[in-house]
N, C-alpha and C positions, 0 to 999 in steps of 0.2 A: 314626542314623534320619532326624536333622536335614540331614544330607549328600545323602541318597536324595532327600529333598524339595526341595532348590536343587535338584540335578540335575533334577528332574521338571520345576520350574518353567522352567527355560531350555530344555528340549526341548519345553513346550507351546509358546513364542514362537518358538523356530526352526521347530516344524512347521506351528503356524498361520500365520508367516511364508511359507513357502515352499508351503503350500496357496492362501493368498491370491495371490501371484504367479502359480501355476501356473494358478489361475482367471483372471488377466486378459491369460495371455499369447498365448490362442488369438482367433482374429477373433471367433468368436462365444463371448463371455462367459458362463460357466455362473454364473448368480447364486447358485444353492442352494450350490455348492462353495466360493463367494465367501466368502458369510455363514457357513459353517462355518469355514472359514480363520479370519475376523476372530474368530468367537467363541472359538476354541481360542488365539489371539494375546491377546486381552483375559483371558481364565480366568488364562494365565500370567502377564502383567501384574499382576492382582489378587495372584494369590497372593502375588508377590513383594513387592508394595506394602503388603500387611497385615505383613508381617515389619519393615519400617521401623518404627522406634521416633521417638518426639518430642522435638524438639530438647531439650537439657538447659536447666533452669531455674536462673535463679540469674547469679551474677558468672561463674561459670567458662565460662556460655553465651554470652556476649556478646564481640565480634570488637573489641579495644581499637584504637581509630583512633590516628593522632598527635598530638591535642589530648589525650586519655587519658594518653599517655606521658609 
């Protein structure tokens, strides 16, 4: 089920981007279609971003520099 959700997120982003580009392509821009495309795009981005975890805490989360080595 997790795989379907991941695929759905990317489909939402792709469809939203295509709709937004389509709305911008014509000489007379259709604002309603543009807004719908941007909303679908943002929903897809939100769904992906909420699955990203936080940075690990503690010494294993830090990047060592040359001074630390």
